[in-house]
A tleap script that builds the chain and sets N, CA, C and O, in Angstrom:
source leaprc.protein.ff14SB
mol = sequence {
  NMET LYS ILE ILE ALA ALA CYS GLY ASN ASP
  CYS SER ILE CYS PRO ARG TYR ASN ALA PRO
  GLY PHE GLU LYS THR SER ASP GLN LEU HIE
  GLU THR ALA VAL LEU TRP GLN LYS ILE GLY
  TYR ARG ASP LYS VAL VAL SER ASN GLU GLU
  ILE SER CYS GLN GLY CYS ARG PRO GLU ASN
  TRP CYS ARG TYR GLY ILE ALA THR CYS CYS
  ALA GLN LYS GLY VAL SER ASP CYS GLY LYS
  CYS PRO GLU HIE PRO CYS ASP LYS PHE ASN
  GLU CYS LEU GLU VAL THR ALA SER PHE ILE
  PRO THR CYS LYS ASN ALA CYS THR ALA GLU
  GLU PHE LEU MET MET SER LYS ALA PHE PHE
  GLU LYS GLU LYS ASN LEU LEU CPRO
}
set mol.1.N position { 0.825 -1.173 0.000 }
set mol.1.CA position { 0.000 0.000 0.000 }
set mol.1.C position { 0.882 1.253 0.000 }
set mol.1.O position { 1.767 1.397 0.843 }
set mol.2.N position { 0.634 2.141 -0.939 }
set mol.2.CA position { 1.377 3.396 -0.992 }
set mol.2.C position { 0.807 4.379 0.020 }
set mol.2.O position { -0.403 4.437 0.239 }
set mol.3.N position { 1.685 5.138 0.622 }
set mol.3.CA position { 1.294 6.234 1.498 }
set mol.3.C position { 1.988 7.470 0.930 }
set mol.3.O position { 3.208 7.606 1.024 }
set mol.4.N position { 1.206 8.360 0.345 }
set mol.4.CA position { 1.772 9.519 -0.337 }
set mol.4.C position { 1.714 10.736 0.580 }
set mol.4.O position { 0.659 11.095 1.103 }
set mol.5.N position { 2.869 11.355 0.759 }
set mol.5.CA position { 2.983 12.557 1.585 }
set mol.5.C position { 2.392 13.757 0.860 }
set mol.5.O position { 2.097 13.688 -0.333 }
set mol.6.N position { 2.224 14.834 1.572 }
set mol.6.CA position { 1.656 16.061 1.014 }
set mol.6.C position { 2.407 16.523 -0.236 }
set mol.6.O position { 1.787 17.030 -1.170 }
set mol.7.N position { 3.721 16.357 -0.268 }
set mol.7.CA position { 4.542 16.815 -1.396 }
set mol.7.C position { 4.671 15.781 -2.508 }
set mol.7.O position { 5.206 16.082 -3.575 }
set mol.8.N position { 4.180 14.553 -2.267 }
set mol.8.CA position { 4.282 13.509 -3.277 }
set mol.8.C position { 5.306 12.432 -2.963 }
set mol.8.O position { 5.431 11.469 -3.720 }
set mol.9.N position { 6.041 12.569 -1.864 }
set mol.9.CA position { 6.951 11.495 -1.472 }
set mol.9.C position { 6.132 10.236 -1.188 }
set mol.9.O position { 4.987 10.322 -0.743 }
set mol.10.N position { 6.717 9.076 -1.446 }
set mol.10.CA position { 6.074 7.808 -1.136 }
set mol.10.C position { 6.616 7.306 0.199 }
set mol.10.O position { 7.673 6.677 0.257 }
set mol.11.N position { 5.884 7.590 1.259 }
set mol.11.CA position { 6.307 7.226 2.608 }
set mol.11.C position { 6.486 5.719 2.779 }
set mol.11.O position { 7.343 5.279 3.545 }
set mol.12.N position { 5.688 4.933 2.074 }
set mol.12.CA position { 5.763 3.480 2.226 }
set mol.12.C position { 7.100 2.924 1.752 }
set mol.12.O position { 7.455 1.799 2.105 }
set mol.13.N position { 7.840 3.682 0.969 }
set mol.13.CA position { 9.166 3.274 0.487 }
set mol.13.C position { 10.275 3.942 1.310 }
set mol.13.O position { 11.386 3.418 1.396 }
set mol.14.N position { 9.974 5.088 1.909 }
set mol.14.CA position { 10.970 5.904 2.611 }
set mol.14.C position { 11.603 5.153 3.780 }
set mol.14.O position { 10.886 4.573 4.596 }
set mol.15.N position { 12.937 5.153 3.874 }
set mol.15.CA position { 13.597 4.444 4.965 }
set mol.15.C position { 13.472 5.161 6.311 }
set mol.15.O position { 13.828 4.592 7.343 }
set mol.16.N position { 12.975 6.394 6.316 }
set mol.16.CA position { 12.770 7.142 7.560 }
set mol.16.C position { 11.392 6.882 8.147 }
set mol.16.O position { 11.193 7.036 9.352 }
set mol.17.N position { 10.437 6.490 7.307 }
set mol.17.CA position { 9.050 6.366 7.739 }
set mol.17.C position { 8.935 5.247 8.760 }
set mol.17.O position { 9.183 4.082 8.449 }
set mol.18.N position { 8.558 5.607 9.975 }
set mol.18.CA position { 8.595 4.681 11.105 }
set mol.18.C position { 7.264 4.703 11.843 }
set mol.18.O position { 7.215 4.845 13.065 }
set mol.19.N position { 6.206 4.562 11.093 }
set mol.19.CA position { 4.853 4.570 11.652 }
set mol.19.C position { 4.342 3.136 11.752 }
set mol.19.O position { 4.912 2.231 11.142 }
set mol.20.N position { 3.264 2.923 12.523 }
set mol.20.CA position { 2.718 1.560 12.645 }
set mol.20.C position { 2.504 0.903 11.274 }
set mol.20.O position { 1.936 1.488 10.351 }
set mol.21.N position { 2.984 -0.325 11.193 }
set mol.21.CA position { 2.924 -1.072 9.941 }
set mol.21.C position { 4.186 -0.909 9.108 }
set mol.21.O position { 4.421 -1.668 8.168 }
set mol.22.N position { 4.998 0.088 9.458 }
set mol.22.CA position { 6.229 0.372 8.713 }
set mol.22.C position { 7.390 0.583 9.692 }
set mol.22.O position { 8.336 1.311 9.389 }
set mol.23.N position { 7.316 -0.049 10.855 }
set mol.23.CA position { 8.312 0.149 11.887 }
set mol.23.C position { 9.708 -0.249 11.400 }
set mol.23.O position { 9.885 -1.229 10.676 }
set mol.24.N position { 10.667 0.528 11.815 }
set mol.24.CA position { 12.070 0.270 11.489 }
set mol.24.C position { 12.798 -0.152 12.767 }
set mol.24.O position { 12.441 0.270 13.867 }
set mol.25.N position { 13.814 -0.984 12.605 }
set mol.25.CA position { 14.664 -1.351 13.733 }
set mol.25.C position { 15.645 -0.217 14.001 }
set mol.25.O position { 15.807 0.687 13.181 }
set mol.26.N position { 16.291 -0.275 15.147 }
set mol.26.CA position { 17.322 0.713 15.476 }
set mol.26.C position { 18.431 0.696 14.432 }
set mol.26.O position { 18.927 1.749 14.031 }
set mol.27.N position { 18.819 -0.498 13.991 }
set mol.27.CA position { 19.870 -0.616 12.974 }
set mol.27.C position { 19.440 0.011 11.651 }
set mol.27.O position { 20.230 0.693 10.999 }
set mol.28.N position { 18.184 -0.220 11.252 }
set mol.28.CA position { 17.695 0.373 9.995 }
set mol.28.C position { 17.682 1.897 10.071 }
set mol.28.O position { 18.073 2.573 9.119 }
set mol.29.N position { 17.235 2.434 11.196 }
set mol.29.CA position { 17.222 3.889 11.342 }
set mol.29.C position { 18.638 4.454 11.332 }
set mol.29.O position { 18.888 5.507 10.746 }
set mol.30.N position { 19.562 3.753 11.982 }
set mol.30.CA position { 20.958 4.216 11.968 }
set mol.30.C position { 21.526 4.173 10.545 }
set mol.30.O position { 22.211 5.106 10.125 }
set mol.31.N position { 21.247 3.108 9.812 }
set mol.31.CA position { 21.702 3.014 8.416 }
set mol.31.C position { 21.130 4.169 7.591 }
set mol.31.O position { 21.815 4.701 6.718 }
set mol.32.N position { 19.893 4.558 7.859 }
set mol.32.CA position { 19.282 5.684 7.153 }
set mol.32.C position { 19.994 6.977 7.515 }
set mol.32.O position { 20.246 7.809 6.644 }
set mol.33.N position { 20.322 7.156 8.796 }
set mol.33.CA position { 21.047 8.354 9.221 }
set mol.33.C position { 22.415 8.431 8.537 }
set mol.33.O position { 22.860 9.514 8.155 }
set mol.34.N position { 23.069 7.299 8.387 }
set mol.34.CA position { 24.365 7.251 7.683 }
set mol.34.C position { 24.164 7.614 6.211 }
set mol.34.O position { 24.937 8.390 5.649 }
set mol.35.N position { 23.132 7.055 5.592 }
set mol.35.CA position { 22.836 7.362 4.193 }
set mol.35.C position { 22.538 8.850 4.015 }
set mol.35.O position { 23.032 9.467 3.072 }
set mol.36.N position { 21.743 9.428 4.904 }
set mol.36.CA position { 21.390 10.852 4.794 }
set mol.36.C position { 22.634 11.730 4.872 }
set mol.36.O position { 22.727 12.738 4.173 }
set mol.37.N position { 23.594 11.350 5.723 }
set mol.37.CA position { 24.850 12.105 5.799 }
set mol.37.C position { 25.661 11.908 4.519 }
set mol.37.O position { 26.248 12.858 4.001 }
set mol.38.N position { 25.692 10.699 4.020 }
set mol.38.CA position { 26.470 10.358 2.820 }
set mol.38.C position { 25.995 11.133 1.594 }
set mol.38.O position { 26.806 11.534 0.759 }
set mol.39.N position { 24.685 11.344 1.482 }
set mol.39.CA position { 24.169 12.037 0.294 }
set mol.39.C position { 23.967 13.530 0.511 }
set mol.39.O position { 23.562 14.247 -0.405 }
set mol.40.N position { 24.253 14.006 1.743 }
set mol.40.CA position { 24.200 15.434 1.990 }
set mol.40.C position { 22.886 15.962 2.520 }
set mol.40.O position { 22.694 17.177 2.577 }
set mol.41.N position { 21.977 15.088 2.908 }
set mol.41.CA position { 20.724 15.543 3.519 }
set mol.41.C position { 20.968 16.025 4.945 }
set mol.41.O position { 20.208 16.848 5.455 }
set mol.42.N position { 22.014 15.525 5.591 }
set mol.42.CA position { 22.436 15.962 6.925 }
set mol.42.C position { 23.949 16.149 6.885 }
set mol.42.O position { 24.647 15.494 6.110 }
set mol.43.N position { 24.446 17.049 7.728 }
set mol.43.CA position { 25.889 17.280 7.753 }
set mol.43.C position { 26.620 16.340 8.707 }
set mol.43.O position { 27.850 16.335 8.764 }
set mol.44.N position { 25.857 15.548 9.455 }
set mol.44.CA position { 26.433 14.533 10.345 }
set mol.44.C position { 25.427 13.399 10.483 }
set mol.44.O position { 24.265 13.536 10.099 }
set mol.45.N position { 25.882 12.283 11.032 }
set mol.45.CA position { 24.978 11.175 11.310 }
set mol.45.C position { 24.181 11.567 12.554 }
set mol.45.O position { 24.745 11.776 13.628 }
set mol.46.N position { 22.868 11.660 12.393 }
set mol.46.CA position { 22.002 12.099 13.480 }
set mol.46.C position { 21.435 10.905 14.245 }
set mol.46.O position { 21.595 9.757 13.830 }
set mol.47.N position { 20.787 11.182 15.336 }
set mol.47.CA position { 20.214 10.120 16.173 }
set mol.47.C position { 19.036 9.450 15.465 }
set mol.47.O position { 18.444 10.004 14.538 }
set mol.48.N position { 18.720 8.256 15.924 }
set mol.48.CA position { 17.560 7.537 15.395 }
set mol.48.C position { 16.282 8.335 15.615 }
set mol.48.O position { 15.392 8.329 14.764 }
set mol.49.N position { 16.185 9.013 16.735 }
set mol.49.CA position { 14.993 9.810 17.023 }
set mol.49.C position { 14.846 10.933 15.999 }
set mol.49.O position { 13.738 11.218 15.546 }
set mol.50.N position { 15.957 11.570 15.634 }
set mol.50.CA position { 15.887 12.672 14.673 }
set mol.50.C position { 15.585 12.181 13.258 }
set mol.50.O position { 14.864 12.853 12.520 }
set mol.51.N position { 16.113 11.042 12.873 }
set mol.51.CA position { 15.922 10.557 11.500 }
set mol.51.C position { 14.550 9.912 11.321 }
set mol.51.O position { 14.020 9.890 10.211 }
set mol.52.N position { 13.973 9.391 12.394 }
set mol.52.CA position { 12.674 8.715 12.329 }
set mol.52.C position { 11.563 9.700 11.986 }
set mol.52.O position { 11.541 10.822 12.493 }
set mol.53.N position { 10.637 9.277 11.120 }
set mol.53.CA position { 9.524 10.124 10.691 }
set mol.53.C position { 8.209 9.369 10.865 }
set mol.53.O position { 8.114 8.184 10.546 }
set mol.54.N position { 7.212 10.058 11.366 }
set mol.54.CA position { 5.883 9.486 11.551 }
set mol.54.C position { 4.916 9.961 10.478 }
set mol.54.O position { 3.728 9.643 10.528 }
set mol.55.N position { 5.411 10.715 9.513 }
set mol.55.CA position { 4.555 11.214 8.441 }
set mol.55.C position { 4.315 12.708 8.537 }
set mol.55.O position { 4.662 13.349 9.529 }
set mol.56.N position { 3.720 13.245 7.497 }
set mol.56.CA position { 3.464 14.685 7.414 }
set mol.56.C position { 2.383 15.111 8.395 }
set mol.56.O position { 1.293 14.541 8.452 }
set mol.57.N position { 2.720 16.109 9.142 }
set mol.57.CA position { 1.765 16.771 10.031 }
set mol.57.C position { 2.107 18.249 9.994 }
set mol.57.O position { 3.280 18.612 9.913 }
set mol.58.N position { 1.111 19.092 10.052 }
set mol.58.CA position { 1.397 20.534 10.013 }
set mol.58.C position { 2.375 20.995 11.098 }
set mol.58.O position { 3.118 21.954 10.889 }
set mol.59.N position { 2.381 20.325 12.246 }
set mol.59.CA position { 3.279 20.737 13.325 }
set mol.59.C position { 4.724 20.273 13.107 }
set mol.59.O position { 5.628 20.746 13.797 }
set mol.60.N position { 4.953 19.367 12.171 }
set mol.60.CA position { 6.313 18.922 11.857 }
set mol.60.C position { 7.021 19.978 11.014 }
set mol.60.O position { 6.398 20.687 10.225 }
set mol.61.N position { 8.326 20.065 11.199 }
set mol.61.CA position { 9.095 20.998 10.399 }
set mol.61.C position { 9.139 20.510 8.959 }
set mol.61.O position { 9.380 19.329 8.708 }
set mol.62.N position { 8.908 21.411 8.020 }
set mol.62.CA position { 9.031 21.135 6.595 }
set mol.62.C position { 9.650 22.364 5.960 }
set mol.62.O position { 9.141 23.473 6.119 }
set mol.63.N position { 10.723 22.177 5.256 }
set mol.63.CA position { 11.439 23.284 4.606 }
set mol.63.C position { 10.509 24.139 3.754 }
set mol.63.O position { 10.714 25.347 3.637 }
set mol.64.N position { 9.511 23.539 3.169 }
set mol.64.CA position { 8.637 24.231 2.217 }
set mol.64.C position { 7.272 24.585 2.798 }
set mol.64.O position { 6.511 25.319 2.167 }
set mol.65.N position { 6.951 24.086 3.971 }
set mol.65.CA position { 5.656 24.361 4.585 }
set mol.65.C position { 4.499 23.698 3.857 }
set mol.65.O position { 3.363 24.164 3.945 }
set mol.66.N position { 4.773 22.623 3.146 }
set mol.66.CA position { 3.754 21.986 2.309 }
set mol.66.C position { 2.661 21.307 3.131 }
set mol.66.O position { 1.483 21.425 2.795 }
set mol.67.N position { 3.023 20.606 4.189 }
set mol.67.CA position { 1.999 19.941 5.007 }
set mol.67.C position { 1.065 20.974 5.621 }
set mol.67.O position { -0.148 20.771 5.653 }
set mol.68.N position { 1.613 22.067 6.104 }
set mol.68.CA position { 0.798 23.141 6.680 }
set mol.68.C position { -0.099 23.753 5.610 }
set mol.68.O position { -1.284 23.982 5.849 }
set mol.69.N position { 0.450 24.014 4.454 }
set mol.69.CA position { -0.315 24.592 3.352 }
set mol.69.C position { -1.479 23.681 2.966 }
set mol.69.O position { -2.608 24.147 2.814 }
set mol.70.N position { -1.211 22.400 2.809 }
set mol.70.CA position { -2.278 21.447 2.449 }
set mol.70.C position { -3.354 21.413 3.530 }
set mol.70.O position { -4.545 21.391 3.222 }
set mol.71.N position { -2.939 21.409 4.794 }
set mol.71.CA position { -3.912 21.393 5.885 }
set mol.71.C position { -4.783 22.651 5.844 }
set mol.71.O position { -5.998 22.581 6.028 }
set mol.72.N position { -4.156 23.787 5.605 }
set mol.72.CA position { -4.907 25.047 5.541 }
set mol.72.C position { -5.893 25.054 4.379 }
set mol.72.O position { -6.955 25.670 4.470 }
set mol.73.N position { -5.555 24.384 3.303 }
set mol.73.CA position { -6.422 24.355 2.124 }
set mol.73.C position { -7.385 23.174 2.139 }
set mol.73.O position { -8.236 23.047 1.258 }
set mol.74.N position { -7.249 22.316 3.138 }
set mol.74.CA position { -8.166 21.186 3.264 }
set mol.74.C position { -7.948 20.095 2.241 }
set mol.74.O position { -8.892 19.405 1.857 }
set mol.75.N position { -6.699 19.928 1.791 }
set mol.75.CA position { -6.374 18.869 0.833 }
set mol.75.C position { -5.315 17.957 1.443 }
set mol.75.O position { -4.538 18.378 2.301 }
set mol.76.N position { -5.292 16.723 0.999 }
set mol.76.CA position { -4.331 15.768 1.560 }
set mol.76.C position { -2.944 15.890 0.947 }
set mol.76.O position { -1.947 15.548 1.583 }
set mol.77.N position { -2.879 16.380 -0.293 }
set mol.77.CA position { -1.583 16.522 -0.952 }
set mol.77.C position { -1.658 17.605 -2.027 }
set mol.77.O position { -2.743 18.047 -2.406 }
set mol.78.N position { -0.508 18.019 -2.503 }
set mol.78.CA position { -0.421 19.104 -3.488 }
set mol.78.C position { -1.196 18.802 -4.765 }
set mol.78.O position { -1.729 19.715 -5.396 }
set mol.79.N position { -1.263 17.553 -5.145 }
set mol.79.CA position { -1.959 17.182 -6.374 }
set mol.79.C position { -3.453 17.471 -6.328 }
set mol.79.O position { -4.099 17.586 -7.370 }
set mol.80.N position { -3.996 17.587 -5.142 }
set mol.80.CA position { -5.428 17.864 -4.987 }
set mol.80.C position { -5.713 19.358 -4.809 }
set mol.80.O position { -6.868 19.757 -4.658 }
set mol.81.N position { -4.681 20.168 -4.828 }
set mol.81.CA position { -4.829 21.610 -4.620 }
set mol.81.C position { -5.157 22.300 -5.943 }
set mol.81.O position { -4.520 22.014 -6.958 }
set mol.82.N position { -6.138 23.203 -5.950 }
set mol.82.CA position { -6.483 23.911 -7.188 }
set mol.82.C position { -5.368 24.841 -7.671 }
set mol.82.O position { -5.363 25.256 -8.829 }
set mol.83.N position { -4.428 25.166 -6.788 }
set mol.83.CA position { -3.315 26.046 -7.176 }
set mol.83.C position { -2.073 25.270 -7.625 }
set mol.83.O position { -1.039 25.868 -7.923 }
set mol.84.N position { -2.175 23.964 -7.673 }
set mol.84.CA position { -1.030 23.113 -8.049 }
set mol.84.C position { -0.727 23.248 -9.530 }
set mol.84.O position { -1.651 23.227 -10.343 }
set mol.85.N position { 0.535 23.386 -9.905 }
set mol.85.CA position { 1.713 23.501 -9.052 }
set mol.85.C position { 1.953 24.962 -8.644 }
set mol.85.O position { 1.780 25.880 -9.445 }
set mol.86.N position { 2.343 25.151 -7.420 }
set mol.86.CA position { 2.613 26.491 -6.908 }
set mol.86.C position { 4.117 26.670 -6.718 }
set mol.86.O position { 4.895 25.751 -6.975 }
set mol.87.N position { 4.517 27.846 -6.270 }
set mol.87.CA position { 5.942 28.127 -6.055 }
set mol.87.C position { 6.549 27.202 -5.006 }
set mol.87.O position { 7.680 26.743 -5.170 }
set mol.88.N position { 5.810 26.920 -3.927 }
set mol.88.CA position { 6.327 26.024 -2.879 }
set mol.88.C position { 6.621 24.639 -3.454 }
set mol.88.O position { 7.683 24.062 -3.224 }
set mol.89.N position { 5.656 24.127 -4.202 }
set mol.89.CA position { 5.826 22.791 -4.770 }
set mol.89.C position { 6.967 22.786 -5.789 }
set mol.89.O position { 7.784 21.866 -5.797 }
set mol.90.N position { 7.027 23.795 -6.636 }
set mol.90.CA position { 8.098 23.855 -7.641 }
set mol.90.C position { 9.468 23.946 -6.995 }
set mol.90.O position { 10.422 23.336 -7.478 }
set mol.91.N position { 9.579 24.706 -5.904 }
set mol.91.CA position { 10.854 24.783 -5.189 }
set mol.91.C position { 11.212 23.422 -4.602 }
set mol.91.O position { 12.367 23.000 -4.659 }
set mol.92.N position { 10.225 22.744 -4.042 }
set mol.92.CA position { 10.447 21.408 -3.489 }
set mol.92.C position { 10.964 20.452 -4.568 }
set mol.92.O position { 11.917 19.706 -4.339 }
set mol.93.N position { 10.329 20.480 -5.741 }
set mol.93.CA position { 10.786 19.634 -6.856 }
set mol.93.C position { 12.211 19.962 -7.265 }
set mol.93.O position { 13.030 19.071 -7.492 }
set mol.94.N position { 12.495 21.257 -7.354 }
set mol.94.CA position { 13.827 21.700 -7.789 }
set mol.94.C position { 14.911 21.245 -6.816 }
set mol.94.O position { 15.941 20.713 -7.231 }
set mol.95.N position { 14.676 21.455 -5.530 }
set mol.95.CA position { 15.676 21.051 -4.539 }
set mol.95.C position { 15.821 19.532 -4.519 }
set mol.95.O position { 16.936 19.013 -4.466 }
set mol.96.N position { 14.707 18.827 -4.560 }
set mol.96.CA position { 14.762 17.361 -4.575 }
set mol.96.C position { 15.565 16.869 -5.782 }
set mol.96.O position { 16.429 16.002 -5.643 }
set mol.97.N position { 15.285 17.413 -6.948 }
set mol.97.CA position { 15.997 17.002 -8.170 }
set mol.97.C position { 17.485 17.304 -8.085 }
set mol.97.O position { 18.295 16.604 -8.694 }
set mol.98.N position { 17.854 18.335 -7.338 }
set mol.98.CA position { 19.277 18.692 -7.228 }
set mol.98.C position { 20.082 17.601 -6.522 }
set mol.98.O position { 21.305 17.559 -6.650 }
set mol.99.N position { 19.413 16.721 -5.783 }
set mol.99.CA position { 20.106 15.635 -5.088 }
set mol.99.C position { 20.268 14.378 -5.944 }
set mol.99.O position { 20.975 13.452 -5.543 }
set mol.100.N position { 19.641 14.329 -7.089 }
set mol.100.CA position { 19.725 13.122 -7.920 }
set mol.100.C position { 21.166 12.783 -8.308 }
set mol.100.O position { 21.568 11.633 -8.133 }
set mol.101.N position { 21.968 13.726 -8.827 }
set mol.101.CA position { 23.351 13.360 -9.179 }
set mol.101.C position { 24.159 12.865 -7.982 }
set mol.101.O position { 24.925 11.910 -8.108 }
set mol.102.N position { 23.998 13.499 -6.829 }
set mol.102.CA position { 24.718 13.067 -5.630 }
set mol.102.C position { 24.298 11.658 -5.237 }
set mol.102.O position { 25.136 10.824 -4.895 }
set mol.103.N position { 23.005 11.400 -5.287 }
set mol.103.CA position { 22.516 10.065 -4.938 }
set mol.103.C position { 23.042 9.015 -5.911 }
set mol.103.O position { 23.416 7.917 -5.499 }
set mol.104.N position { 23.070 9.348 -7.194 }
set mol.104.CA position { 23.583 8.387 -8.181 }
set mol.104.C position { 25.026 8.025 -7.877 }
set mol.104.O position { 25.428 6.872 -8.037 }
set mol.105.N position { 25.810 9.011 -7.437 }
set mol.105.CA position { 27.230 8.771 -7.166 }
set mol.105.C position { 27.481 8.120 -5.815 }
set mol.105.O position { 28.389 7.299 -5.687 }
set mol.106.N position { 26.694 8.471 -4.805 }
set mol.106.CA position { 26.972 8.019 -3.443 }
set mol.106.C position { 26.232 6.746 -3.053 }
set mol.106.O position { 26.673 6.029 -2.154 }
set mol.107.N position { 25.133 6.457 -3.702 }
set mol.107.CA position { 24.287 5.330 -3.307 }
set mol.107.C position { 24.615 4.067 -4.085 }
set mol.107.O position { 25.127 4.115 -5.203 }
set mol.108.N position { 24.309 2.949 -3.471 }
set mol.108.CA position { 24.339 1.693 -4.214 }
set mol.108.C position { 23.157 1.713 -5.182 }
set mol.108.O position { 22.280 2.570 -5.068 }
set mol.109.N position { 23.127 0.799 -6.111 }
set mol.109.CA position { 22.003 0.724 -7.055 }
set mol.109.C position { 20.687 0.510 -6.309 }
set mol.109.O position { 19.667 1.099 -6.666 }
set mol.110.N position { 20.708 -0.319 -5.290 }
set mol.110.CA position { 19.505 -0.588 -4.488 }
set mol.110.C position { 19.063 0.673 -3.733 }
set mol.110.O position { 17.876 0.997 -3.702 }
set mol.111.N position { 20.018 1.375 -3.131 }
set mol.111.CA position { 19.689 2.609 -2.418 }
set mol.111.C position { 19.132 3.661 -3.373 }
set mol.111.O position { 18.162 4.346 -3.046 }
set mol.112.N position { 19.739 3.793 -4.549 }
set mol.112.CA position { 19.268 4.792 -5.502 }
set mol.112.C position { 17.855 4.468 -5.991 }
set mol.112.O position { 17.042 5.376 -6.162 }
set mol.113.N position { 17.556 3.204 -6.213 }
set mol.113.CA position { 16.210 2.812 -6.623 }
set mol.113.C position { 15.198 3.181 -5.532 }
set mol.113.O position { 14.126 3.711 -5.829 }
set mol.114.N position { 15.541 2.900 -4.274 }
set mol.114.CA position { 14.670 3.253 -3.159 }
set mol.114.C position { 14.483 4.771 -3.092 }
set mol.114.O position { 13.359 5.245 -2.927 }
set mol.115.N position { 15.565 5.535 -3.217 }
set mol.115.CA position { 15.489 6.998 -3.170 }
set mol.115.C position { 14.635 7.521 -4.320 }
set mol.115.O position { 13.842 8.445 -4.143 }
set mol.116.N position { 14.800 6.932 -5.484 }
set mol.116.CA position { 14.020 7.355 -6.646 }
set mol.116.C position { 12.532 7.163 -6.404 }
set mol.116.O position { 11.730 8.070 -6.624 }
set mol.117.N position { 12.176 5.968 -5.946 }
set mol.117.CA position { 10.754 5.664 -5.719 }
set mol.117.C position { 10.180 6.485 -4.569 }
set mol.117.O position { 9.025 6.907 -4.623 }
set mol.118.N position { 10.969 6.710 -3.547 }
set mol.118.CA position { 10.476 7.442 -2.378 }
set mol.118.C position { 10.401 8.945 -2.606 }
set mol.118.O position { 9.462 9.591 -2.140 }
set mol.119.N position { 11.384 9.518 -3.325 }
set mol.119.CA position { 11.501 10.975 -3.369 }
set mol.119.C position { 11.513 11.606 -4.753 }
set mol.119.O position { 11.065 12.742 -4.909 }
set mol.120.N position { 12.004 10.912 -5.746 }
set mol.120.CA position { 12.217 11.545 -7.049 }
set mol.120.C position { 11.054 11.344 -8.016 }
set mol.120.O position { 11.141 11.732 -9.181 }
set mol.121.N position { 9.973 10.744 -7.541 }
set mol.121.CA position { 8.793 10.529 -8.390 }
set mol.121.C position { 7.572 11.268 -7.830 }
set mol.121.O position { 6.442 10.801 -7.968 }
set mol.122.N position { 7.807 12.413 -7.204 }
set mol.122.CA position { 6.733 13.190 -6.564 }
set mol.122.C position { 5.572 13.464 -7.517 }
set mol.122.O position { 4.417 13.191 -7.191 }
set mol.123.N position { 5.878 13.997 -8.677 }
set mol.123.CA position { 4.819 14.360 -9.623 }
set mol.123.C position { 3.993 13.144 -10.026 }
set mol.123.O position { 2.765 13.210 -10.077 }
set mol.124.N position { 4.666 12.041 -10.311 }
set mol.124.CA position { 3.974 10.806 -10.687 }
set mol.124.C position { 3.086 10.327 -9.537 }
set mol.124.O position { 1.964 9.876 -9.767 }
set mol.125.N position { 3.583 10.421 -8.302 }
set mol.125.CA position { 2.813 9.964 -7.148 }
set mol.125.C position { 1.575 10.809 -6.879 }
set mol.125.O position { 0.630 10.339 -6.246 }
set mol.126.N position { 1.572 12.036 -7.348 }
set mol.126.CA position { 0.431 12.928 -7.100 }
set mol.126.C position { -0.661 12.824 -8.179 }
set mol.126.O position { -1.727 13.426 -8.050 }
set mol.127.N position { -0.387 12.066 -9.230 }
set mol.127.CA position { -1.401 11.901 -10.267 }
set mol.127.C position { -2.567 11.088 -9.719 }
set mol.127.O position { -2.374 10.199 -8.889 }
set mol.128.N position { -3.792 11.397 -10.188 }
set mol.128.CA position { -4.953 10.635 -9.700 }
set mol.128.C position { -4.932 9.189 -10.155 }
set mol.128.O position { -5.840 8.425 -9.826 }
savepdb mol mol.pdb
quit
């Protein structure tokens, strides 16, 4: 079952997503923290608590404010918004795409496939 975040990320594939039904072990979360540092998402290996994600909520920090925006507009994701695509979403796509070359170089083929499905297919995931 796919779980699509407000921005189009596929949480069900994301190695950070640690919600019921998708629980990660301590080792898996640590491996994710190492991967995030390796590809430049973090400047150091962070704690399991920091890397673990329970999903989009308006109260969670988001660089683009997308979860808050969707909540304010009463939609579950950007694809359901009448203003889609907006500047926030386009910036999110642009920044996400900027990590593709780094991921290709730093990740194993398996890691890159997971990253692609989880993060680099936002637009496809938001289609009805």
